[in-house]
C-alpha positions in Angstrom: 0.0 0.0 0.0 2.8 2.4 1.0 4.6 1.6 -2.3 1.5 2.4 -4.3 1.0 5.8 -2.6 4.7 6.6 -3.2 4.4 5.7 -6.9 1.4 8.0 -7.2 3.2 10.8 -5.4 6.2 10.5 -7.7 3.9 10.5 -10.8 2.1 13.6 -9.6 5.4 15.3 -8.9 6.6 14.3 -12.4 3.5 15.6 -14.0 3.8 18.9 -12.1 7.4 19.3 -13.1 6.5 18.6 -16.7 3.8 21.2 -16.7 6.1 23.7 -15.0 9.0 23.1 -17.4 6.6 23.5 -20.3 5.3 26.8 -19.1 8.9 28.0 -18.4 10.1 26.9 -21.8 7.2 28.7 -23.5 8.0 31.9 -21.5 11.7 31.6 -22.4 10.8 31.1 -26.1 8.5 34.1 -26.0 11.3 36.1 -24.4 13.9 35.2 -27.1 12.8 37.1 -30.1 14.4 37.5 -33.5 16.6 40.5 -33.2 17.6 41.1 -36.8 18.5 39.7 -40.2 22.0 38.8 -41.4 22.7 38.1 -45.1 25.7 36.1 -46.1 26.5 35.8 -49.9 28.5 32.8 -51.1 29.9 31.8 -54.4 31.0 35.3 -55.5 34.0 37.5 -55.0 32.5 40.4 -56.9 31.8 43.3 -54.3 29.0 44.7 -56.5 27.3 41.3 -56.7 27.6 40.8 -53.0 26.3 44.3 -52.1 23.5 44.1 -54.6 22.4 40.6 -53.3 22.5 41.7 -49.7 20.4 44.8 -50.3 18.1 42.9 -52.6 17.4 40.2 -50.0 16.7 42.8 -47.3 14.3 44.6 -49.6 12.5 41.3 -50.5 12.2 40.3 -46.8 10.7 43.7 -46.1 7.8 42.6 -48.4 7.5 39.2 -46.7 3.8 38.7 -45.6 4.7 37.9 -42.0 6.8 39.8 -39.5 10.3 38.5 -38.8 12.2 40.8 -36.5 10.7 41.2 -33.0 8.8 37.9 -33.3 9.6 35.0 -31.0 12.2 32.8 -32.7 10.0 29.7 -32.5 7.4 31.5 -34.6 9.9 32.3 -37.4 9.3 29.7 -40.1 12.7 29.5 -41.7 11.6 26.9 -44.3 8.8 29.2 -45.4 11.2 32.1 -45.8 13.6 29.9 -47.8 10.7 28.9 -50.1 9.7 32.6 -50.5 13.2 33.7 -51.5 13.9 30.6 -53.7 10.9 31.6 -55.8 13.0 34.5 -57.0 15.1 33.4 -60.0 18.1 35.5 -58.9 19.4 32.8 -56.6 21.1 29.4 -57.2 20.4 28.4 -53.6 19.0 29.9 -50.3 19.3 28.6 -46.8 17.8 30.2 -43.7 18.3 29.5 -39.9 18.2 31.1 -36.5 21.7 31.6 -35.1 22.8 31.6 -31.5 22.3 35.4 -31.3 18.6 35.0 -32.3 19.2 36.6 -35.8 17.7 35.2 -38.9 20.8 34.1 -41.0 20.2 34.0 -44.7 22.9 32.3 -46.8 22.3 32.9 -50.5 24.3 31.9 -53.6 23.4 34.3 -56.4 23.2 33.7 -60.1 25.5 36.3 -61.7 24.1 37.8 -64.9 26.4 38.5 -67.8 23.9 40.3 -70.0 20.4 41.9 -70.0 18.0 41.0 -72.7 15.2 43.1 -74.1 13.0 40.7 -76.1 9.7 41.9 -77.6 8.8 44.0 -74.6 10.2 41.6 -72.0 13.3 42.2 -70.0 15.4 39.7 -68.1 19.0 38.7 -67.4 20.9 35.6 -68.3 24.0 34.1 -66.7 27.0 32.5 -68.3 25.2 29.2 -68.8 22.3 30.9 -70.4 19.9 30.5 -67.5 17.2 33.2 -67.4 17.2 35.5 -64.3 14.3 37.8 -63.5 15.0 41.5 -63.9 14.1 43.0 -60.6 15.0 46.6 -59.7 16.5 45.6 -56.4 18.9 43.2 -58.2 19.9 45.6 -61.0 23.2 44.7 -62.7 25.3 46.9 -65.0 25.9 44.4 -67.7 25.9 44.5 -71.6 22.4 45.1 -73.1 21.2 42.9 -75.9 18.0 43.7 -77.9 16.3 41.3 -80.3 13.3 39.3 -81.2 14.4 35.9 -80.1 12.9 32.5 -81.1 13.4 28.9 -80.2 15.9 28.6 -83.0 17.7 31.9 -82.2 18.0 32.5 -78.5 20.0 34.9 -76.3 22.5 32.1 -75.7 23.6 32.4 -79.3 24.8 36.0 -78.5 26.8 34.9 -75.4 30.1 34.2 -77.3 30.1 37.8 -78.6 29.3 39.2 -75.1 32.1 37.2 -73.6 34.5 38.4 -76.3 33.6 42.0 -75.8 34.0 41.6 -72.1 37.6 40.4 -72.6 38.6 42.9 -75.3 39.3 46.4 -73.7 38.8 48.3 -76.9 35.5 46.7 -77.7 34.3 46.9 -74.1 34.9 50.7 -74.0 33.3 51.1 -77.5 30.1 49.0 -77.3 27.1 50.3 -75.5 24.5 47.8 -76.7 24.1 44.8 -79.1 21.1 44.6 -81.4 20.6 41.0 -82.5 18.6 41.0 -85.8 19.4 37.3 -86.4 22.2 34.8 -85.9 24.2 36.3 -88.8 23.6 40.0 -88.2 24.7 41.1 -84.7 24.9 44.9 -84.6 27.2 46.7 -82.2 25.9 50.1 -81.1 28.8 52.4 -80.0 28.4 54.5 -76.8 29.1 57.6 -79.0 26.2 58.3 -81.3 27.1 58.1 -85.0 26.8 54.6 -86.6 26.3 50.9 -85.9 28.7 48.1 -86.6 27.4 44.9 -88.3 29.6 42.3 -86.7 27.9 39.4 -88.5 27.9 36.1 -86.5 30.2 35.0 -83.7 33.0 33.5 -85.9 36.3 35.2 -86.6 35.7 37.8 -83.9 39.4 38.7 -83.4 39.7 39.4 -87.2 36.6 41.5 -87.2 37.7 43.5 -84.2 41.1 44.1 -85.8 39.4 45.3 -89.1 37.0 47.6 -87.3 39.7 49.5 -85.3 41.8 49.6 -88.5 38.9 51.3 -90.2 38.6 53.8 -87.3 42.3 54.7 -87.5 42.6 54.9 -91.3 39.3 56.3 -92.4 37.5 58.0 -89.5 40.1 60.8 -89.0 39.4 61.9 -92.6 35.7 61.2 -92.9 34.4 61.9 -89.4 32.4 59.9 -87.0 29.0 60.8 -88.5 29.8 60.1 -92.2 28.5 56.5 -92.2 25.4 55.0 -90.7 26.7 51.4 -90.9 30.1 49.8 -90.9 30.1 46.1 -91.7 33.0 43.7 -90.8 31.0 40.6 -91.2 32.7 39.5 -94.5 36.1 37.9 -94.6 38.9 40.3 -95.6 36.4 43.1 -96.3 35.1 46.2 -94.7 31.9 47.6 -96.0 30.5 51.1 -95.1 27.3 52.8 -96.0 27.0 56.6 -96.2 24.5 58.3 -93.9 23.8 61.0 -96.5 22.7 59.2 -99.7 22.4 62.4 -101.7 26.2 62.5 -101.9 26.1 59.6 -104.3 24.5 61.8 -106.9 27.6 64.0 -107.2 30.1 62.5 -109.6 32.9 64.8 -108.4 32.4 63.4 -104.9 32.6 59.9 -106.2 35.7 60.5 -108.4 37.8 62.7 -106.1 37.1 60.7 -102.9 36.7 57.0 -102.2 33.0 56.2 -102.1 32.4 53.6 -99.5 28.7 53.0 -100.3 28.4 49.2 -100.6 32.2 48.9 -101.5 35.1 47.2 -99.8 38.2 49.0 -98.6 41.2 47.0 -99.8 43.5 50.0 -99.5 43.5 50.3 -95.7 45.0 46.9 -94.9 48.3 46.7 -93.0 50.3 43.9 -91.4 48.5 42.2 -88.5 51.3 43.1 -86.2 50.8 46.8 -86.8 47.3 46.8 -85.5 47.1 47.8 -81.9 
């Protein structure tokens, strides 16, 4: 009988302790609230990418439908926050957790865009692998702009080799402000200085085309001026073709005979040894 009473007393004590510890734990949990948000960017050494990603995530979380800071940590659903951020195409991966200081820690690996595409009224970025990235204001990137009407057969990925080449070529990088992609064989470079466009053709023989273009600039432009031609084409092998802006000049025979008329003609006289081209 005594053993039975003792067992019941121990059981009551245990139940009381359990109830008390539960209340205490809930009070402690309510007392420990999320005190802030820390964003850590992985997979990039580019300061601009890192800063833009951090500010972009903070901006996105300010629009999160539930409160985060000031909320008891046990009410912060990190998986739900991960899902919310992962729905944005700007990230390769997102992980969220509450750290020991009661901060929401967001670790994000961004997709780095290499060009911005304007396609039939739509705008988006793509990365080096050609993956599409949503163009959101808070994740703005200063990258080359490509305009075109793309199809399943002709996609922005087809322009990537030219974008990469321009990025590595200091002269072209300083010159080109935009690329207009008419089709696979007619990629137009739009210089930052208004005057003309350059038909670069396709993405083959790019070193040769760049050499010919700057040879034209050195040999012809000082005499003709930046505004003389509306189009300079280097798409053909061993040829440079230029089209006059003012077509009325073609009607004057003296202009044609005294000066070289470059309308739809090649320029064989400006060639020089490859080693002489800077």
